[in-house]
C-alpha positions, 0 to 999 in steps of 0.5 A: 499499499502507497502513502500518499501526499495530498497538496492543495493550492490554497490560492487557486481554490475557490471552495466548491467544495466538489473535493469534499463531496467525493472524497471516500474517506472524508479527510478533506474539509473546508477550512475556517480560514481564507485565503487572499480572495476570501474563500474558505479553501480545502484542507486535509485532515487525516492524510494518512488515510488518504487511498490515492483514488484522486478523485479530488483532483480529477474534479477539482476545476481549479486543478488545485489538488496534486497527489505524490506518493511519499514511499510504498509501505510494504504488508506485513508478511504473516507468520505461520 
């Protein structure tokens, strides 16, 4: 399983909340803070729960979301 990094360009985000709606793990939320344009930009909560599905990046009309693989985590082998 891969560990994923989610990066959101807060200056491009216009708070449409499409990413919030499509995230299967519900790790993206709108911030209580605003960017310089006055939008409550998207932010990532528990990034370690990200599956890397990229739904958020796909639906973002402003192309403000980037995902990258930080490292590959190998599942533990079971001992018999």
